[in-house]
C-alpha positions, 0 to 999 in steps of 0.5 A, spaced: 800 514 645 806 519 642 801 521 636 796 523 641 801 527 645 804 530 639 797 532 636 795 535 643 802 539 643 800 542 636 793 544 638 796 547 644 801 551 639 795 553 635 791 556 641 797 559 644 798 563 637 791 564 636 791 560 629 784 557 632 781 564 630 784 563 623 782 556 622 775 557 625 773 563 621 773 559 615 768 554 617 761 554 614 758 549 619 753 553 624 756 549 630 763 551 628 761 558 627 759 559 634 765 555 637 769 561 633 765 566 636 766 563 643 774 562 642 774 570 640 771 572 647 777 576 651 782 574 646 786 580 642 792 579 638 795 585 635 801 581 631 799 580 624 796 573 622 802 571 618 807 572 623 803 568 628 803 563 623 810 563 622 812 563 629 807 557 630 811 553 625 817 555 628 815 552 635 812 545 632 819 543 629 823 542 623 818 538 619 813 544 620 818 549 618 819 545 612 812 545 610 811 552 611 817 553 606 814 549 601 807 552 603 810 559 601 811 557 594 803 556 593 802 564 592 797 562 587 793 559 593 795 563 599 794 571 601 800 575 600 801 577 607 801 570 609 806 568 603 810 573 604 811 571 612 812 564 610 818 566 605 822 568 612 822 561 615 829 559 615 832 552 618 834 554 625 835 547 627 841 546 632 846 540 630 845 533 632 851 530 636 858 529 632 858 522 634 851 520 631 854 523 624 860 519 625 856 513 626 852 514 620 858 515 615 861 509 618 855 505 617 853 508 610 860 507 607 863 501 611 869 504 614 871 508 620 872 515 619 879 515 620 880 510 614 875 514 609 878 521 611 885 524 612 882 529 617 874 530 619 872 536 623 867 534 628 864 540 629 859 541 623 859 548 619 852 548 617 845 545 620 839 544 617 832 541 618 834 535 613 842 534 614 848 537 616 855 539 613 862 537 616 868 539 612 874 534 611 880 532 607 881 526 602 887 524 598 885 524 590 888 519 585 895 523 585 895 522 593 894 530 593 890 532 599 883 535 597 878 539 601 871 536 601 864 537 604 860 531 607 853 532 608 850 527 613 842 526 613 839 527 620 837 521 624 830 518 625 828 523 619 823 518 616 819 516 622 819 523 624 816 525 617 811 520 617 808 521 624 807 529 622 805 527 615 800 523 618 797 529 622 798 533 617 793 529 612 788 528 618 788 536 619 787 537 611 781 532 611 778 536 616 779 543 613 777 540 606 770 537 609 769 543 614 772 549 611 768 554 606 775 555 603 777 548 603 776 546 596 780 552 593 786 552 598 786 544 596 789 542 603 790 535 601 794 536 594 798 541 598 800 536 603 801 531 598 806 536 594 810 537 601 810 529 602 813 528 595 818 534 596 820 531 603 822 524 601 826 527 595 830 531 600 831 524 604 835 521 598 842 524 598 844 521 592 838 524 588 841 531 590 848 529 588 845 527 581 841 533 581 848 537 582 852 533 577 846 535 571 847 542 573 854 542 573 854 539 566 849 544 564 853 550 566 859 548 563 862 553 558 857 559 561 863 561 566 858 564 571 857 559 576 861 554 580 857 547 582 861 542 587 863 536 584 860 530 587 865 524 589 861 518 587 865 513 591 863 516 597 856 518 596 850 514 599 843 515 601 844 518 607 851 521 606 854 525 600 861 527 599 863 533 595 868 538 593 868 544 598 867 550 595 870 557 598 866 563 597 862 569 601 855 569 602 851 573 597 848 576 603 854 580 605 854 585 600 859 590 603 864 584 604 863 583 596 864 590 595 870 591 599 873 585 595 872 589 588 866 585 586 862 588 581 855 588 584 851 590 578 854 585 574 853 580 579 845 581 579 845 581 571 849 574 572 844 571 577 838 573 572 842 570 566 844 563 570 836 562 572 834 564 565 839 559 561 837 554 566 829 555 565 829 556 557 835 553 555 836 547 559 829 546 562 832 544 569 833 549 574 835 550 581 829 551 585 832 553 592 836 559 590 835 563 597 841 567 599 843 561 604 844 557 598 848 562 594 855 564 595 860 568 591 867 566 589 873 571 590 879 566 589 883 569 583 881 564 578 874 564 579 873 571 581 866 574 581 862 567 579 856 564 583 857 558 587 851 554 588 849 549 594 844 545 596 840 541 590 835 537 594 829 541 590 830 542 582 825 544 577 824 541 570 820 544 564 818 540 558 818 543 551 811 545 552 812 548 558 817 552 556 813 554 550 807 556 554 812 561 558 815 564 553 809 566 549 805 568 555 811 573 557 812 575 550 804 577 549 804 580 556 809 585 554 806 586 548 799 587 551 796 582 547 792 580 552 787 576 547 793 572 545 795 570 553 787 568 553 788 564 547 794 560 550 791 558 556 786 555 552 791 552 547 794 549 553 788 545 555 788 548 562 782 552 561 776 548 560 774 548 552 768 552 553 771 558 556 770 564 552 776 568 550 773 575 551 771 574 558 778 571 560 782 576 556 778 582 560 780 578 566 787 578 564 787 585 562 784 588 569 790 584 572 796 586 568 794 593 565 796 596 572 803 594 571 804 598 565 803 605 569 811 603 571 817 603 568 819 596 565 825 595 570 819 595 576 815 590 573 816 583 577 816 577 572 814 573 578 808 577 580 806 577 573 806 569 573 803 569 580 797 574 577 796 569 571 795 563 576 790 567 580 786 569 574 786 562 571 784 559 578 777 563 577 776 559 570 778 553 573 785 552 571 789 546 574 796 550 575 801 545 574 806 544 580 812 545 576 810 552 574 808 554 581 816 552 583 818 556 577 814 562 580 817 561 587 824 561 584 823 567 580 820 571 585 827 569 589 831 571 583 828 577 583 828 579 590 836 577 590 837 581 584 834 587 586 837 587 593 844 587 589 842 592 584 835 596 585 836 599 578 836 592 575 831 591 569 829 584 569 825 584 563 831 587 559 835 581 561 830 576 560 828 578 553 833 576 549 832 569 552 825 569 550 826 571 543 832 566 542 828 561 544 822 563 540 827 563 534 829 556 535 822 553 536 820 556 529 826 558 525 831 554 521 835 552 526 829 548 529 828 545 523 835 543 522 836 540 529 829 536 528 832 533 521 838 531 524 834 527 529 830 524 524 835 522 519 838 515 522 830 513 522 830 515 514 837 512 513 835 505 516 828 505 512 832 507 505 835 500 504 828 496 506 824 500 501 825 495 495 822 489 499 816 493 502 814 496 495 815 488 492 810 486 498 805 491 497 805 490 490 804 482 491 799 483 496 795 488 491 795 483 485 792 478 489 786 482 490 782 483 483 777 489 484 770 488 482 767 493 476 763 497 481 770 499 485 775 500 479 773 508 479 774 509 486 781 505 486 783 509 480 782 515 484 786 512 490 792 510 485 792 517 483 792 519 490 798 514 492 802 516 486 802 524 488 803 522 495 809 517 493 812 523 489 811 527 495 815 522 499 820 521 494 821 528 494 822 529 502 826 523 502 831 526 497 831 532 501 833 528 507 838 524 503 841 531 501 841 534 508 845 527 510 850 528 504 851 536 506 852 533 513 857 528 511 861 533 507 861 538 513 864 533 517 869 531 512 871 538 510 
């Protein structure tokens, strides 16, 4: 019954905001086409369609707001005006009662709040669709008070998510079957992707582990602060972390008054992102202004503060190579190489003609070069490549879509801070360094060091293996007809053996060199 009422409420919101016109206009069935003409009689919406969709999602509650946020990342599927409007969605969610938060903390950690914390602020400092945050204090191992932030999962989220996801799956099935755009928009896949994101965010320990990994990766860069997790207080419903004090990055005037170099801040943001992408392959994928602050404390002045690690992106070595080579080829206007990379990646059907794909990419990318490099959006370049690839039946990988969304966030933030930011000049060193590491002597040396333990283990076993091989050979006397063939095989084996021992000697030499450098 509740699901029926919820479905009725959704239909009322859809009709109220005129979304039924948008949905029915995409259907090819004659009866639905007629229904579309009927519902349009006497209705005239002056508000743009993207704004109406955003307002409808806000009316439907936090789960649909979160869905709109995830949907805004699929710029390879959505029209630009809708994607831009959905990107404006924010978690405008009132906090849940403090008594509920306290009960959740005590149930998760097994102690009363006054036993866990020296002090606990019952009024939350922030509230979002998934969780809310309270400030508190704990004693460290030395008995000193330490300021912390306590993140508490919103109660009843799992059941609410499952109900709304069930309705979304049903609507996606209808859209897939009845709409002419259904197969292109892939509604079932989008809902499945949203399902994964939501369930990942519901596990706060997963978020804490993401933060710990990013904190380790960023040590030594001295550009960003990431809160330390207090693991003894971390559970699926509650995590406790170091309290971070900073100015929201959107408050640019306040940062200027504090003496922060805004242009440097913009460059540092790009540096952090490309370091996470091309060096680590592990990046913070929810870097909107609400999750970023800037420290004005003397010991960390001007450094970024990253918050909220529920969504991170990961890239394999193959993904990084694909991206680096695509960006490099693009800025060299080598569109044939871009087309070849699409084929080599296996994401374009093998029978695709390189010249046709090259022409399509050229028609999309060439207009960018009528503008200065600093005005070129790498996020838009990536999006255009995805859109062009879709015409050639490419299945875009989810991790690259997440990267493209984050890159657009970074570009928007960077150029809001510094309109003259040249993103390409900042990104180019990372791409060139990464390419050098993949094909240069540094890569060869690192691979040899990685394989050295295997060879070291194999060397003592070689005499026994050779003895077993010769013993096996002596038990099989060849007939006259195969002697010539075996003689040729022996000569080949001898050549291979010499090559093997030469390579083994080279590896042994590298091991000795490594030992020498360690000693000296």
